[in-house]
N, C-alpha and C positions, 0 to 999 in steps of 0.2 A: 320803590325807592324807600318808603316808609319801612317795609318788611327788613330791607337791608340794614337800615339804621337801627332798628330793633334789634336785630341779631348781633350788631357790633357791640351794642351797649350791654346785651346780656352776657356776651362772651367776657367783656370787660370785667363785669361786677362778679362773675363767677370764677375768675382766676386770678389769684393773689399776685402771681409774678408775670402775668402777661400785660403788654404795653397797650393801653386802650387806643383804638383807632381815632377816636373822635377827639383825643386830647392834642392840642396844638403843639407841634414840634418846638424846642427851645433852643435858641442859638448857643454854640459852644461858650460864647464869652459869658453869658449869664449863669450857665453852671459853673464855670471857673470862679465867677465873683460870689455866688452863693456858697460854693464850697470853702473858698478862702476866708469869708466872714464867719462861717461856722467853726472852722477850725480855729481861727483867731480869738474867738470869743468863747463858745461854751466849751471848746476841747483844751482851752487854756487856764481852766478854774485854777489849777495849782499854782501858775504864775501870778495870777491875780491876787490869789490869796497871801501868797509871799510877799508881794508888792505892798498890800494893803498894811502888812505888819511893820514896814519900814517907817520910822518916825519921819523922816525927812519927806515923806509923801503923804503925809497925814493932813492934807489941806487941799484946797482949790487945784493950786498948781499940780499938786500930785495927781488929782483927777484927770487934768488936761494931759499930763505926761501919760497916764494909763491909757487914754482914748488914742493919743498918738502912737504909743507903743502898739495897740492892736492894729491900727492902720497899717503900720509898718511890717507887722508879721502877715497880715493879709495880703499887703503888697508882694511880700517875698514868696509867700505861698503861691500866689496868682501867677508871679514871674516863673516859677519853676514849672507850674501846671500848664502854661503856654507852650512850653517845650515839648509837652506830651499830648496836645490839644489836637489829636488826629482822629479819624473816624473809629479806628479800632483800638485806640489806645486811651482815649480821653476818659471814660468810665472806669476802666481797670486803674488808671492813675489817680483819680479821685478816691476810688475805693481803698487803694493802699495808703493814701495819705489820712484818710479819715480813720481807717482801722489802727495804724500806727498811732495816730493822736489819741484814740480813745483808750487803747491799751496803756499808752504812756501815761496818759492823765489818771487812769486808776492806780498805777503804781505809785505814781508821784504822790497822789493824794492820800492813799491808804498807808504807805509806809515812810513817807517822806524822803525817798530816794530820788536821785536825779539821774538822767540819762547822759552818759558820756561813752566814750570808746571802751573802757573796762567793763562797764555795765552791758553793752551790747555783746563784748566778748562773752561774759558770763551766760548771756541769754542764749547764744549760740552753742554753747557747751553744756547748757542744761540737758539733762537725760529725762526722759518721760516720768520717771518717778519724782523728781524734783518738780516738773511741771504740774503734777497731779496735786502736789502738796500747796499749789499756789492757787488752785481753782476753788471758787465759793460762789455763793449767791450774788454777794455785792459786786464782784467782779462781771458776772454775767449781767446784771442789771445795770451796770455802768457802761457796758459795751453795747448793750441793747438800746440804751436811750442815746448815746453820743455816736454810735455808728451804724447798728443795723437797721433802725428805723430812718434814718436819713438816707442809707444805702438803698433800702427798699423804695424810696421814693425816687431816688437817682435811677433805680432799674426800670421803674414803670414810666419813667419821663423820656419820651422820644427826643432825640437830638436832630436839630435842622442840619439836612446835609448841604454842605457848602462845596462847590468845586475847589480842587486841591491848589490851584494857584490863588484863587481868591482867599482860601483859608491860610495859605502861607503869608499872604500880604496882612490878613487880619491879625494871624499870631504874632507876627513881627510888630505890628502896630500895638498890640496888647502887651507884648513882653516890654517894649520901650516906654509905654506908659506905666506898667507896673514898676518898673525898674526907677523911672522919674518919680513917681509917687513915693516909693520907698526912700529915694535920696532925699527929696524935699521934706518929707516928714522927719527923718532923723536929723536933718539941718534944724528943723524948729525945735526939736526936744533934745538937740545934742548935749547942752550942757547937764541936764538931769540924767540923760541916757550914759554918758561917759563917767558920771560920777557913780551911778548905781552899779553899772557894769564893773568899775574898779574897786569900789568899797564892799560890794556884795557879790562875790564871784559866783556864788550858788545860782544866782538868777539866770546866767547864760545858759545853764543846763536844764532850765525849765521851759525854754521857748519850744513849744510843742508844734508839729513834729520835727523842726528843722534841728532840734538836738539829736535825734534819732538819725536823721539823714546825714548829718555832718559826721556822727560817729562811724556810720556805716561807710562814708567815703574815706575817712581817716583809717579805718580798719582796712579797706581795699587798698589803700596806698602804702600800707605797712610793707609788701614785698619791694617797694621802690625805695624805702627808708632802711629795710632791715633785710639782708640776704638770708631768707629763711632756708634756701637751698643748701647752704654751707654750714657744715658744723665743724668748727674748729677745735682740735685736739687740746687736751688740758691734761697737765700733771704726767707728761709722757715720761718723766723722770721719777715718777712715784714708787717709793719702796719703803717696806716696813722697817723701821729701826727696832733694835732689840729693846723691850721694856727694860728700865734701869734696874727693876728688882730681879730680873732673871728669872722670871717664874716658868714652871714646866707647863703650865696650862695656857691655851691660846684665849684671847679676849672675845667675849660675847656681848655685843652692844646693842640694845633695842632703842631706835628712835621712834618715839611715839609723836606723830603729827597730830594735834588737837584741831578741831574745827570750831571756830566761831566762839572760842572760850574767852571770857573777860577776866583778866586779872584781878579785877576789883570783886569779883564774886567768890574768890578762893578765900576760904577762911585762913588758909596758910599765909595770906597776904594781908590779913587784918580785917576781912569782912566780918560782920556781926552775926552772921548765922553759921551753924556747923555744916558746912558743906564739904569738909575734908576729914571726917571722922577716921577713916583708915589711915590715909597718909600722915596724920599727925601722929600716928604711932610708929612711923617708919623714920629712919634717919635719912630725911630728904633735904635738900636745900632748894627752897622757893625763892627765886629772884624776884623783887617787887618792882623794878624799873626796866622792864624789856619792852621793846616796841618793834612792830611789824613793819615789813618794807611794801605792804600793800593792804588794801581794805577788801579784797576779795581772794578767793582761793586761786583762781587763774592768774593774778597778779602775784601774790605772795609765794605760792609754791615754787615756780620756777627761780623767782629771785632769792629765796632763802638758800637754795641749793646751789646758787651761783658764787663764783669768788669774786664778783665784781662790786658787790654792794648796790644800794638802792639806786642812787643817782647813775652811776655807770651803767647798771643794768637796763635802766630806762632809756639811755642814749646810745646803747650799743649799736654797732653796724651790722653784726653778725651773731650768729648763736654759737656758744662755746659747749663743749662737754660739761658736766656738773660734778658734783660731790661724788655720787654714786659711781660715775666713771672713773674718778681718780681712786676711790677706796678699791674698785675692782681691778684696777690696772696695778695696784700696790700688791694684789695677791689675795685679798680678802673675798670671802664667799658673801655675796649681797643678796637679799631677798626682799621684794617690796610685797606687802599685804595690803589690800585696798578693800575697805568696807564702805566706800564712798562712791565718788563718780570719776574716779580716774586719777592719774598722776600727773596730768597737763604736760606730757611728754619727758618728765623728770626721769621716770623708770623705764624708758623705751628699751636700753640696752643691758638690762640686769633681770634676774628670774623674777617672775611676778605670779601673784595667785590673788584672785578675786573672791571675796567672802561675801559680797553684798547681796547676791541672789540666791545664796544657798537656803535650803529648807530643812533645818535642824530644829527638831522640836524642843520648845524651851528657849531657844536663842534666836529665832527668827519668827516674824509674824508680820502681816499686813504687807507682804511684798519685799520687806528688807530685814536685815539682822543687826540685832544689838551688837555693840564693839566686842564684847567678850567672844564672839564667834571666831575672832582673829586668833585665839589660843587654841581653837579646836584644831586637832591634827597638825599642831605646829612641829611636834617633834619629827613626823614623818616629812613635813615639807623641808625641814633642815636636813635631814638624811638624804634628801634628793639631791642636794647641792654637790658640786665636785668635791670629793674627799680632800684633794691635794689643797684646795682653798680652805676647807673648814679646818684643817690642820693648823693654818696660819691665823684663824679668826673669822668670826661670823657677823655681820651687820644685818639686822632686820629692821625694816621700816614699816610702821603700822599706821595707816591712814585712817582715821576715826571718822565716824558719822557724828559723833561728838554732839554739839549744841546746835547742829544746823537747823535753821528755822525756814519757815514761820512755824512748822508743826513740830514745836519742841516736844508736845507731850508725846509723839510717837518714837522718841529716841530712848526713852527710858522704861526698863521693866516695871511692873505694878509693885513690886517690892521696894522701889526706890522712889516712889512719888510720895516723898515725906511732907513737902510744903504744899499746903492746900488752903483755899481751893486752887487748881490750876487752871490755866486757860486750854481748852481743848478745842479751839477752832484755829484754823490758819489765817483767818481774818483778825490779825491782832488788834486793831483798833476797835473791834467789837467787845474786847474784853477789858475789865478793869486793869489798870496797870499792876496792881497788886497780883493779879493772877497770871499775867504775863511774866513778872519776875518770878513768880513760884514755879512756873513751869520751865523757866530757864535755869533756876537753881537747882531744880530736880535733875536737869542734865549735867551740872557740874557735881552734884552728889554721885551720880552714875559714873562719870569720869573718873572720881575718886575711887569707886569701887573697881573699876577697870584697870587703873594705874596700880592699885594694891595688888589686883590678880597678876598683872605683868611681874610686879616685883616679887609676888610669891613663887611664880614660875621660874623667875630667873634664880631665886635662892636655891631651887631644886637641882639647877645646873652647876652648882658650885664645885662638885666633886670633878666635874669634867672641864671646867671653863672658868673664865674670870668675868663675872656679869656686871652689866651696869645698864642704866636707862636714862635717856635724856627725853624729856616732854616739852614741846614748845608749840603753841597754836599758831595758826597761820594768820588770824586776824580776830578782831574783837566783834561786838554786836551793840547796836542800840536797842533799847528796850522801851521806848516811848518817851525818852528825854527830849524836850522840845518838839515833840509829835514825830520823832524820827524812829524808825523801825528797821531792823535788819542791818545791813552793811552796804558797801559799795560805794560810798560817796568819794569824790576825788580825793585824794590823798591831802592836798593842800586845805580843804575846808572841812574834811571828816573831823567829827569830835573825837577826843581822845579815848572813848570807849570802843572805838572800832580800830584803834592802833595799839592800845596797851594790851599786851599779851601775857599769860603765864609762861614762867620758864622754870621748870622743875628738874632737877637731877637726882638721881641714886646712885652711889658707887658703893658696890660691895666692899668690904674690908679688903678682900683679896686683891680687887681690882685696883683700890686707892693705894695699896700698899706696892704693887708690882709697878704702877705708873708714877710713884711718888707724888701723888696729888693729896694735899692736906684738906680734908673735908672741915676740919676746924678754920682753917682759912678762908675757905669758901663761905662758911656761915658768917664771917665777919665782913663778907662783900655783898650781901644780899640786896642791898641798896645801890650797888654799883650800875651805871648806865649800860644797858644791853640793847641790842637790836639783831634783827635778821642778819645784819652785815656780819656779825660775830659767829653766826651759826658754822658756815662752811669751815673757818679756820678752827673753831673750837673742836669739832668732831675730828679733824685731822691731828690736832694737837692731842687730845684725849686717847687717839689710838696710835700716836707716835709715827704717823706716816710723814715722811720726808718728802718734799717736793718744792719747787721753786714757787709754786702757785701759793704755798703756805705763807701768811703774813703773821708773825708771831704777836705783833702789837693788837691783833684782832682776836687772839685765842684768850677766852674768857677764863680758861683753865691755867694758863701760863704763870700768872702771878702767884699761883698756889702749889706749884710743881717745882720740885728740886731736881737738879741735874742727877 
C-alpha cells in the first residue's frame, strides 16, 4: 500500500502535465465558478481601467457599481459555461473562454482597441505575416499569466464524474441560478449601468470575453442578414462616353489605395513636418476634409468601391458588383496590384497581381516588399491585358502596404528613415510617443516617394495615353492619443484620426484638357467635404463612364468639369 502511494506521488511530481492521482476531484460547478471569477476580474483589467477613468464613478458608489458589474460578468460567463459543462466539453470550453479573454485583454490594454464584429473580421482575415508583426514578449507574458498558468492548473485538476442525468439536473439549476444572479445584480446597479452604457458606448466593447463571443455570433448570423451567395449586377448599361476634348489617346488612371494614412500627417495638408517633399514639387491637389467609411481595411475597402455609400452599405441585404466591375463592363482594361493582404473581394473579377511575396533585391526584405515593387514590371503586366480593352483605356489599382502598423519601421527603406529616433518595436506602448510618431511619419515620407514615383512613371506614358492618379487612404490611425493605438474602433466612437484620410489627385495637363477638368477650380475646393461615398462616382465621372449607377451630385470632379 505504501509503495503504491509512493509511486503515485513520485509520478505526479515528475510529470508537469499529468493529473495527480492523490488530488481530490473537483465538482464541475466549482470549476465553472472559479473560471468565471478569474475571467470577470483578472481578464477584465481593461474594463476596470476604463471605468476608473469615468468621473461619475470616482466615488464609493462607483466602487459598488464596479463590484456589481464584476458579479454580473461572472454570472453571464457562468451561465454560458453551464451549457457546455459536460464530461468531454467542460475543460475545452473553459480553455477557449480563458484564452479568448487573455488575448482580448492584451490587445485592449496594449493598443486601446475594442473587440467588436469588424475587429473579429479583421482577425479572421489576418495573414501570417501580419500576425507575426503583433507577436512580442509582452503579449507572451500576458497570455502566460492570464491563460497558460490557470489552464495548467485546470489541466492538472481532476473533475468529479457525475452521472449524466444528475449532471443535466445540476447544470439546469446552475444555469437558472446564474441567470437569476445576473438579472438581480443588473437590477441593483441598473441606474448606473444604463447610464454608463448609454453615455460611454466604448465600455460595452470591453466586456471580456463576452465582446468576442457576441462578435462571433453576430458574424455567424450575417448570412441570415445578408445574402452573401447572391451578387447583384451593377452598371449593366455602362459605356464610355467620348471625352469632351476628343483626344486621340486613351486614359490611363492609377488608383492608389493608401493604408492607414492620417490626413493630418501630410505636409500638403498643413502638417509641420516635411513629410511630402516630392509631392510638394508636383501639381497635385490634396483635399484636406476627406473621411473614410470605416476604420479598418475590411470595412472600408468594399465600402469605398460600392455605389451605396457608408450607411446603405452597412444595411444592405445583398452584395452588389462594384466600381471595378462597372469599369470593366464599360470596356476598360482593369488591373489590381496588391502589396498587402488582399482586396477583400473587390478585385475578384478583374486581372490581379500580388507583389507582396516577391523576392526582388533592394525592394523586398524580411518577407515583405516595399510599395515601389508595384512599379516593377508594370509595363509587362499592362501589356498582358486584352488589347481591345487597352485601346479604350486602362485603370490600375495599387493597394499599398503604406503605414500598416504596428511595425511601421518595417514599411520604410533605410534611406527614408529621416525622423529619428523611431520606434523599432511592434509593442508601441513600450516606445515613447515621439518615437511612434517618428516611425509613422517615415511611412508617410516613403508614401510621398512612392506617389512621386507613380507620377513619374505616368509622365513617361504621356506619348501613348492620358495619365492621371487618384490617391485615397482606406482609414487613419491612432498613435497614442488618449492611450489609443492602431485603428478599428467602432465608427461611432472612433477618434477622428482613425477616419480623417488623405485624398490626393494628379491630372496630367493632357488628361485635364481632354476631360475638361479645371485643376485651378479643384485647388479652390481643397476644403470641400469629401468621403468614401464620393469615390465610386468620382472615378466614373473622371473617366466619363455613363451608367444609371452614377450620381452626379457625389462626383467631386463635376463642379470643376465643363461639358
